[in-house]
C-alpha positions as CSV (number, residue, x, y, z in Angstrom):
1,M,-9.1,18.3,-18.5
2,T,-6.6,19.0,-15.7
3,R,-5.3,15.9,-14.0
4,S,-5.3,15.6,-10.3
5,H,-1.9,15.3,-8.6
6,V,-1.6,12.6,-6.0
7,Y,1.4,12.1,-3.8
8,V,1.5,8.7,-2.1
9,T,4.1,7.9,0.6
10,T,5.1,4.9,2.6
11,T,6.9,5.3,6.0
12,I,10.6,4.9,5.8
13,P,11.7,1.9,7.8
14,Y,14.7,1.6,10.1
15,V,17.4,-0.3,8.5
16,N,18.7,-2.1,11.6
17,A,17.9,-5.4,10.0
18,R,16.7,-6.8,6.7
19,P,13.0,-6.2,5.6
20,H,10.2,-8.5,6.7
21,V,6.8,-9.1,5.2
22,G,5.1,-6.5,7.5
23,F,6.7,-3.7,5.6
24,A,5.9,-5.5,2.3
25,L,2.3,-5.0,3.3
26,E,2.6,-1.3,3.3
27,L,4.6,-1.2,0.0
28,V,1.9,-3.3,-1.8
29,Q,-1.0,-1.1,-0.3
30,A,0.8,2.0,-1.5
31,D,1.4,0.5,-4.9
32,V,-2.3,-0.4,-5.3
33,L,-3.3,3.2,-4.6
34,A,-0.7,4.6,-6.9
35,R,-1.7,2.3,-9.8
36,H,-5.4,2.9,-9.2
37,H,-4.9,6.7,-9.5
38,R,-2.7,6.3,-12.6
39,R,-5.3,4.2,-14.2
40,R,-7.8,7.0,-13.6
41,G,-5.6,9.4,-15.4
42,D,-4.1,11.2,-12.3
43,A,-0.6,12.3,-12.1
44,V,1.0,10.2,-9.3
45,R,4.2,10.1,-7.4
46,L,4.9,7.1,-5.2
47,Q,7.6,7.9,-2.7
48,A,9.6,5.5,-0.5
49,G,12.9,5.6,1.4
50,T,14.9,4.3,4.3
51,D,15.4,5.8,7.8
52,D,19.1,5.6,8.4
53,N,19.8,8.0,11.2
54,A,18.4,6.0,14.2
55,L,20.2,5.0,17.3
56,K,19.0,1.4,16.9
57,N,20.8,1.3,13.5
58,V,24.0,2.4,15.3
59,Q,23.6,-0.3,18.0
60,A,22.9,-3.0,15.4
61,A,26.0,-1.9,13.4
62,E,28.1,-2.1,16.6
63,R,26.8,-5.6,17.3
64,A,27.6,-6.7,13.8
65,G,31.1,-5.1,14.1
66,V,30.5,-3.1,10.9
67,P,31.0,0.7,10.3
68,V,27.6,2.4,10.7
69,Q,27.4,3.8,7.1
70,E,28.4,0.5,5.6
71,F,25.8,-1.3,7.7
72,V,22.9,1.1,6.8
73,D,23.9,1.1,3.1
74,R,23.8,-2.7,3.0
75,N,20.4,-3.0,4.7
76,A,18.9,0.0,2.8
77,A,19.8,-1.7,-0.4
78,A,17.8,-4.8,0.8
79,F,14.7,-2.6,1.3
80,V,15.0,-1.0,-2.1
81,A,15.5,-4.4,-3.7
82,L,12.2,-5.5,-2.3
83,H,10.4,-3.3,-4.8
84,R,11.2,-5.5,-7.7
85,P,9.9,-9.0,-6.5
86,L,6.7,-7.3,-5.2
87,N,6.3,-5.3,-8.4
88,V,6.0,-2.0,-6.6
89,S,6.0,1.0,-9.0
90,V,8.0,3.4,-6.7
91,D,8.9,6.6,-8.4
92,D,11.6,7.7,-6.0
93,V,13.5,6.5,-2.9
94,V,15.3,8.8,-0.3
95,H,18.1,7.5,2.0
96,T,18.3,9.9,4.9
97,S,22.0,9.3,5.5
98,R,23.1,9.5,1.9
99,D,20.9,12.1,0.1
100,P,22.6,15.5,0.5
101,G,19.2,17.2,-0.2
102,H,17.7,15.5,2.9
103,R,20.1,17.1,5.4
104,A,19.6,20.5,3.7
105,G,15.8,20.1,4.0
106,V,15.9,19.0,7.6
107,E,18.0,22.0,8.5
108,R,15.6,24.3,6.6
109,F,12.6,22.8,8.4
110,W,14.3,23.2,11.7
111,R,15.0,26.9,11.1
112,A,11.4,27.5,10.0
113,C,10.0,26.1,13.2
114,E,12.8,28.0,15.2
115,A,11.7,31.2,13.5
116,A,8.1,30.5,14.5
117,G,9.3,30.4,18.1
118,D,8.5,26.7,18.6
119,L,11.9,25.4,19.5
120,Y,13.5,25.8,22.9
121,R,16.1,24.0,25.0
122,K,15.6,22.5,28.5
123,H,16.7,19.7,30.8
124,Y,14.7,16.5,30.6
125,E,14.4,13.1,32.3
126,G,12.3,10.3,31.0
127,L,11.9,6.7,30.0
128,Y,13.2,6.0,26.4
129,C,12.6,2.9,24.2
130,V,15.3,2.6,21.6
131,G,13.1,0.2,19.7
132,C,10.4,2.8,19.3
133,E,12.9,5.8,19.3
134,Q,10.6,7.6,21.7
135,F,10.0,8.6,25.3
136,S,7.0,7.1,27.2
137,T,5.3,7.9,30.4
138,P,4.9,5.2,33.0
139,A,1.2,5.0,32.2
140,E,2.0,4.1,28.6
141,L,4.1,1.1,29.7
142,D,2.8,-2.4,30.2
143,D,4.1,-3.6,33.6
144,G,7.1,-1.4,33.1
145,R,7.9,-2.5,29.6
146,C,7.3,-1.1,26.2
147,P,4.0,-2.6,24.9
148,E,5.5,-2.6,21.4
149,H,8.8,-4.3,22.0
150,G,8.4,-5.9,25.4
151,T,11.6,-4.3,26.7
152,A,12.2,-2.1,29.7
153,P,13.0,1.5,28.6
154,Q,16.1,3.3,29.5
155,R,16.1,6.1,32.1
156,V,17.6,9.1,30.2
157,A,18.5,12.5,31.6
158,E,19.9,15.2,29.4
159,E,19.4,18.6,28.0
160,N,17.6,18.6,24.6
161,W,15.7,20.9,22.3
162,F,12.0,20.7,22.5
163,F,9.1,21.5,20.2
164,R,6.0,23.4,21.4
165,L,3.5,20.8,20.5
166,S,1.1,22.0,23.2
167,R,0.7,25.2,21.2
168,Y,-1.1,23.3,18.4
169,A,-3.6,21.1,20.3
170,D,-6.7,23.1,19.4
171,R,-5.8,23.5,15.8
172,L,-5.0,19.9,15.4
173,H,-8.3,18.8,17.0
174,D,-10.3,21.1,14.7
175,L,-8.5,19.9,11.5
176,I,-9.0,16.2,12.3
177,D,-12.5,16.6,13.8
178,S,-13.6,18.5,10.7
179,G,-12.1,15.9,8.3
180,R,-9.8,18.5,6.7
181,L,-7.0,16.1,7.9
182,R,-8.6,12.8,7.2
183,I,-7.5,9.7,9.2
184,E,-8.7,6.3,8.1
185,P,-10.0,4.0,9.5
186,A,-12.3,5.9,11.9
187,E,-11.0,3.9,14.9
188,R,-7.6,5.4,14.4
189,R,-9.1,8.9,14.0
190,N,-10.9,8.5,17.3
191,E,-7.7,7.3,18.9
192,V,-5.9,10.4,17.7
193,L,-8.7,12.7,18.9
194,G,-8.6,11.0,22.3
195,F,-4.8,11.5,22.6
196,I,-5.2,15.1,21.8
197,A,-8.1,15.6,24.2
198,G,-5.8,14.1,27.0
199,G,-3.5,17.0,26.6
200,L,-0.4,17.5,24.4
201,E,3.0,18.0,26.0
202,D,6.0,19.5,24.2
203,F,8.3,16.8,23.0
204,S,12.1,16.4,22.7
205,V,13.4,16.9,19.1
206,S,17.2,16.4,19.6
207,R,19.6,14.1,21.3
208,S,23.1,14.7,22.6
209,V,25.9,13.8,20.2
210,A,27.2,11.5,22.9
211,R,24.0,9.4,23.2
212,A,23.6,9.4,19.5
213,R,27.1,8.0,19.1
214,G,27.8,11.0,16.8
215,W,25.4,9.6,14.2
216,G,22.7,11.8,12.7
217,I,22.2,15.4,11.4
218,P,23.6,18.1,13.7
219,V,21.1,20.6,15.1
220,P,21.7,23.9,13.2
221,G,23.7,26.2,15.4
222,D,24.2,23.6,18.1
223,P,26.9,21.0,17.3
224,S,26.5,19.3,20.7
225,Q,23.1,17.9,19.6
226,V,21.8,15.9,16.7
227,V,18.2,16.1,15.3
228,Y,15.8,13.6,16.8
229,V,15.4,10.7,14.4
230,W,11.6,11.1,14.1
231,W,12.0,14.8,13.2
232,D,14.6,13.8,10.7
233,A,12.6,11.0,9.2
234,L,9.2,12.8,9.0
235,G,11.0,15.5,7.0
236,N,11.7,13.0,4.2
237,Y,8.2,13.6,2.8
238,L,9.4,17.1,2.0
239,T,13.0,16.7,1.4
240,A,12.4,14.0,-1.2
241,L,10.6,16.8,-3.2
242,G,13.6,19.1,-3.0
243,Y,12.6,21.1,0.1
244,G,15.9,22.8,1.0
245,T,17.5,22.5,-2.5
246,G,14.8,23.6,-4.9
247,D,11.1,23.8,-4.7
248,A,9.7,22.8,-8.1
249,D,8.8,19.3,-7.1
250,L,7.6,20.6,-3.7
251,R,5.1,22.9,-5.3
252,R,3.8,20.2,-7.6
253,W,3.6,17.3,-5.3
254,W,3.0,19.0,-1.9
255,S,1.9,22.5,-1.9
256,A,-0.3,22.3,-5.0
257,A,-1.1,18.5,-4.9
258,D,-4.8,17.6,-4.8
259,R,-4.1,14.7,-2.5
260,R,-1.2,14.1,-0.1
261,I,-1.6,10.5,1.2
262,H,0.6,8.9,4.0
263,L,0.4,5.2,4.5
264,L,1.6,3.9,7.9
265,G,1.3,1.2,10.5
266,K,-0.8,1.7,13.7
267,G,2.3,1.9,15.8
268,V,3.4,5.3,14.4
269,V,0.0,7.1,14.2
270,R,1.0,9.6,17.0
271,F,4.1,10.8,15.0
272,H,2.2,11.2,11.7
273,A,-1.1,12.4,12.9
274,V,-0.1,14.6,15.8
275,Y,3.6,15.5,15.8
276,W,4.1,15.8,12.0
277,P,0.9,18.0,11.3
278,A,2.0,20.3,14.2
279,M,5.5,20.6,12.8
280,L,4.0,21.5,9.4
281,L,1.8,24.2,10.9
282,S,4.8,25.7,12.7
283,A,6.8,25.8,9.4
284,G,3.8,27.3,7.6
285,L,3.4,24.3,5.2
286,P,0.3,22.4,4.0
287,L,-0.7,19.3,5.8
288,P,-1.3,15.8,4.4
289,T,-4.8,15.4,3.2
290,E,-5.1,11.8,4.3
291,I,-3.4,9.5,6.8
292,L,-4.2,5.8,6.0
293,V,-3.4,3.4,8.8
294,H,-3.0,-0.4,8.6
295,G,-2.7,-3.0,11.3
296,Y,0.1,-5.5,11.9
297,L,1.0,-8.8,10.5
298,T,1.6,-11.4,13.1
299,A,3.1,-14.9,13.1
300,G,1.8,-17.2,15.8
301,G,0.1,-14.2,17.4
302,R,3.3,-12.2,17.7
303,K,3.9,-9.1,15.8
304,I,6.3,-9.6,12.8
305,S,9.2,-7.4,13.3
306,K,12.9,-7.1,12.5
307,S,14.0,-7.3,16.1
308,G,11.1,-9.1,17.8
309,G,12.1,-12.6,16.9
310,A,9.0,-13.3,14.6
311,T,9.9,-12.5,11.1
312,V,9.0,-13.7,7.6
313,D,11.2,-12.9,4.6
314,P,9.1,-11.4,1.8
315,V,11.7,-12.2,-0.9
316,A,11.7,-15.9,0.1
317,L,7.9,-15.9,-0.1
318,V,7.9,-14.5,-3.6
319,D,10.6,-17.0,-4.6
320,A,8.4,-19.9,-3.2
321,Y,5.0,-18.8,-4.3
322,G,5.3,-15.9,-6.8
323,T,4.5,-12.2,-6.7
324,D,0.8,-12.6,-7.5
325,A,0.1,-15.0,-4.6
326,V,2.0,-12.8,-2.1
327,R,0.3,-9.6,-3.1
328,W,-3.1,-11.3,-3.1
329,W,-2.7,-12.6,0.4
330,L,-1.6,-9.2,1.7
331,L,-4.6,-7.5,0.0
332,R,-7.2,-10.1,0.8
333,E,-6.3,-11.3,4.2
334,V,-5.5,-8.1,6.2
335,P,-8.7,-6.5,7.6
336,R,-9.4,-2.8,7.5
337,V,-9.1,-2.7,11.2
338,G,-7.0,-5.2,13.2
339,D,-4.1,-7.6,12.5
340,A,-3.7,-10.6,10.4
341,D,-1.8,-13.8,11.3
342,F,0.5,-15.1,8.6
343,T,0.9,-18.7,7.8
344,H,2.1,-20.5,4.6
345,D,-1.0,-22.6,4.5
346,R,-3.3,-19.5,4.6
347,L,-1.4,-17.9,1.7
348,I,-1.6,-21.1,-0.4
349,A,-5.2,-21.7,0.4
350,R,-6.1,-18.1,-0.6
351,A,-4.1,-18.3,-3.8
352,D,-5.4,-21.7,-4.9
353,D,-9.1,-21.0,-4.0
354,E,-9.5,-17.5,-5.4
355,L,-6.7,-17.2,-8.0
356,A,-6.1,-20.6,-9.5
357,N,-9.6,-22.2,-9.0
358,G,-11.5,-19.0,-9.3
359,I,-10.2,-16.3,-11.6
360,G,-7.6,-18.5,-13.4
361,N,-9.9,-21.4,-14.0
362,L,-12.5,-19.0,-15.5
363,V,-10.2,-17.4,-18.0
364,N,-8.7,-20.7,-19.0
365,R,-12.0,-22.4,-19.6
366,V,-13.5,-19.5,-21.4
367,V,-10.6,-19.1,-23.8
368,A,-10.5,-22.9,-24.3
369,M,-14.2,-23.0,-25.1
370,L,-13.8,-20.2,-27.6
371,H,-11.1,-22.3,-29.3
372,R,-13.1,-25.5,-29.2
373,Y,-16.4,-24.1,-30.3
374,R,-15.5,-21.0,-32.3
375,D,-11.9,-21.6,-33.5
376,G,-10.7,-18.9,-31.1
377,R,-12.8,-16.2,-32.7
378,P,-14.9,-14.0,-30.4
379,P,-18.5,-14.2,-31.4
380,V,-20.7,-11.2,-32.3
381,L,-23.5,-10.5,-29.9
382,P,-27.0,-10.3,-31.2
383,G,-28.1,-6.8,-31.9
384,T,-24.5,-5.4,-32.4
385,D,-22.9,-4.4,-35.6
386,G,-19.4,-5.9,-36.0
387,E,-16.9,-7.4,-33.5
388,V,-17.4,-5.0,-30.6
389,L,-15.9,-7.4,-28.1
390,L,-12.4,-7.1,-29.7
391,D,-12.2,-3.9,-27.8
392,P,-11.2,-4.7,-24.1
393,E,-13.3,-1.7,-23.0
394,A,-16.4,-2.7,-24.9
395,R,-19.4,-4.4,-23.1
396,P,-22.4,-6.2,-24.4
397,R,-24.9,-3.5,-25.2
398,D,-27.9,-5.8,-25.5
399,A,-27.0,-8.1,-22.7
400,G,-30.5,-7.8,-21.2
401,R,-32.1,-9.3,-24.4
402,L,-29.7,-12.1,-25.0
403,P,-31.6,-15.2,-26.1
404,D,-32.3,-17.4,-23.0
405,V,-29.0,-16.6,-21.4
406,P,-29.2,-15.5,-17.7
407,A,-26.3,-13.0,-18.1
408,G,-27.6,-10.2,-15.9
409,Q,-25.6,-11.0,-12.8
410,V,-22.4,-11.3,-14.8
411,V,-22.9,-8.0,-16.6
412,A,-24.0,-6.3,-13.4
413,A,-20.9,-7.5,-11.6
414,C,-18.7,-6.1,-14.4
415,E,-20.5,-2.8,-14.4
416,R,-20.5,-2.4,-10.6
417,A,-16.8,-3.2,-10.1
418,P,-15.1,0.1,-11.1
419,A,-17.2,2.2,-8.8
420,L,-17.0,-0.4,-5.9
421,V,-13.2,-0.6,-6.3
422,A,-12.9,3.2,-6.3
423,A,-15.1,3.6,-3.2
424,A,-13.4,0.9,-1.3
425,L,-9.9,2.2,-2.0
426,D,-11.1,5.7,-1.1
427,A,-12.1,4.2,2.3
428,F,-8.7,2.3,2.5
429,D,-10.5,-1.0,2.4
430,L,-8.4,-3.3,0.3
431,R,-10.4,-6.4,1.2
432,A,-13.7,-4.8,-0.2
433,A,-11.8,-3.6,-3.3
434,T,-10.5,-7.0,-4.2
435,E,-13.8,-8.6,-3.3
436,A,-15.5,-6.4,-6.0
437,V,-13.1,-7.8,-8.6
438,R,-13.4,-11.4,-7.3
439,A,-17.2,-11.1,-7.5
440,I,-16.9,-10.9,-11.3
441,A,-15.2,-14.3,-11.5
442,D,-17.8,-15.8,-9.0
443,A,-20.7,-14.6,-11.1
444,A,-19.1,-15.8,-14.3
445,N,-18.3,-19.2,-13.0
446,R,-21.8,-19.6,-11.7
447,F,-23.0,-18.5,-15.1
448,V,-21.0,-21.2,-16.8
449,E,-22.7,-23.9,-14.7
450,Q,-26.1,-22.4,-15.4
451,V,-25.9,-22.2,-19.3
452,R,-23.6,-25.2,-19.8
453,P,-22.0,-24.1,-23.0
454,W,-20.8,-27.6,-23.8
455,E,-24.5,-28.8,-24.0
456,L,-25.3,-25.8,-26.3
457,A,-22.4,-26.8,-28.5
458,R,-23.6,-30.4,-28.7
459,A,-27.1,-29.2,-29.6
460,E,-25.7,-26.8,-32.2
461,R,-23.8,-29.7,-33.9
462,A,-27.0,-31.6,-34.0
463,G,-28.5,-28.9,-36.1
464,D,-30.2,-26.6,-33.5
465,G,-29.4,-23.1,-34.8
466,D,-31.0,-21.4,-31.8
467,A,-28.6,-23.2,-29.5
468,G,-25.7,-21.8,-31.6
469,R,-27.0,-18.3,-31.1
470,R,-27.3,-18.9,-27.3
471,L,-23.8,-20.3,-27.3
472,D,-22.5,-17.2,-29.0
473,A,-24.2,-15.0,-26.5
474,A,-22.9,-17.0,-23.6
475,L,-19.3,-16.9,-24.8
476,A,-19.5,-13.2,-25.6
477,V,-20.6,-12.5,-22.0
478,L,-17.9,-14.7,-20.5
479,L,-15.2,-13.1,-22.6
480,H,-16.4,-9.7,-21.5
481,A,-16.2,-10.8,-17.9
482,C,-12.6,-12.1,-18.4
483,R,-11.6,-8.8,-20.1
484,T,-13.2,-6.8,-17.3
485,L,-11.3,-9.0,-14.7
486,G,-8.0,-8.2,-16.5
487,A,-8.7,-4.5,-16.4
488,E,-10.0,-4.3,-12.8
489,L,-7.2,-6.5,-11.4
490,S,-4.5,-4.2,-12.8
491,P,-3.9,-2.2,-9.6
492,F,-3.8,-5.3,-7.4
493,L,-2.0,-7.9,-9.5
494,P,-0.5,-6.1,-12.4
495,D,1.4,-9.1,-13.8
496,A,-1.7,-11.3,-13.7
497,A,-3.8,-8.6,-15.2
498,D,-1.4,-8.3,-18.1
499,R,-1.5,-12.1,-18.7
500,I,-5.3,-12.1,-18.6
501,A,-5.5,-9.2,-21.1
502,R,-3.2,-10.9,-23.5
503,Q,-5.2,-14.2,-23.2
504,C,-8.3,-12.3,-24.1
505,A,-7.0,-10.0,-26.9
506,A,-7.7,-11.1,-30.4
507,V,-4.9,-10.9,-32.9
508,D,-6.1,-11.1,-36.6
509,G,-9.5,-12.0,-35.2
510,R,-8.4,-15.0,-33.0
511,L,-7.5,-15.3,-29.4
512,P,-4.2,-16.9,-28.5
513,A,-4.2,-20.6,-27.3
514,P,-5.2,-21.0,-23.7
515,S,-2.5,-21.2,-21.0
516,P,-2.9,-21.2,-17.2
517,V,-3.0,-17.8,-15.6
518,F,-2.3,-18.9,-12.1
519,P,-0.5,-22.1,-11.0
520,R,-1.8,-24.2,-8.1
521,L,0.7,-23.8,-5.2
522,A,2.4,-26.4,-3.0
523,R,4.2,-26.0,0.3
524,P,8.0,-25.8,-0.4
């Protein structure tokens, strides 16, 4: 059977400051998708990187009194270092100021669009926000200020190279409207279609060397200009695959890939869903298949950002609460559409309620009961031949006929979870995906209170053989639920999933002694 090839990318962040938890959200979301597809047997490449060639990086380096390359190298290293504490399974990272293949690829892409007749030079005046690294019309400003950063844009007048975006309006509309270029959620898709319907204007794709402070990739054939940072940055999705230096990875992960998935925040939808597809059409290259858009994290109602004053250090969060708690909050709290306000109390409450008291308590009490009542040996279900539940993938075959054990809801939650998770992740609904997993623990915990295994054990000790058979059935169903939890949690909380799997795996016929899967948290 031929495996599907899935290419998952994050945006590449500016490195004008150290990373904040808002970018951690995107990393974790991308990691979940990558792990999910790997678990299904797909070939997956998870690509990340850093956007080094921005004017805002230059200005930040100047304020710090540090050479630009040294400054971006230091901050880029901080973004890459974020992968480990968040347990993000990135396959490759591109640094746009360091990787020699990136410049070669940007130059090749420029020449391809130039050959298509889509690049021309003209004088331009406009309002430019350095924070967004883009021009805005007066109508797009909020009382004369950038709605994203709250700053007044600069009036810029110079001669730049322009890209003929207007040429691709009809094709872009058809691709998005037909679903061939899929944008999720639908609210963002409609936003993009509305933007296109309003008329597309050609946009500037270069900056003068003087205004860029000499930092960036020179325009091929025009040393007076550097390539606009967004043109440069968007190209990373190709240059990371060898576009410009060798096309083997490009063919595998872009041209021939079954799915090319971009994850991004709502503030950069225009660049990824309008500019980038048009640039690819111009260069004669395939488009992404899916653009998945998330909202913002806020703190006290203000967007968390590197330069906006509201920031939360994700490494400090992991140090305080652990990887599982941070990943779980990001996956459970952020809605499919809209923003989520971060507080330490919300993170703690979510982890304690759903992880420690919900999933963790279930696993601990089930393993403890198996040791207390069955010497750690998983029981054989009625109607089965042999110890089928030693296999983590096995399930109770005769669960519907278990003696006086109302196990149907537990078994149903286990059986439904894989399809529900797959459907939710396909819709880019991380909340619904994690809820399908959490539902297993909820059903199993209710089941414990219904059947009261401790009472069955007491009756068995008193000589009631039927109570012993019912206890075996109940413990078998509960162990199956815990094993299913471990399997289905693996894309979301890989460390915790591994701990659960080891707790529930029999060695020489016995489970290991119970140990807490999740600690209860306290405010540091």
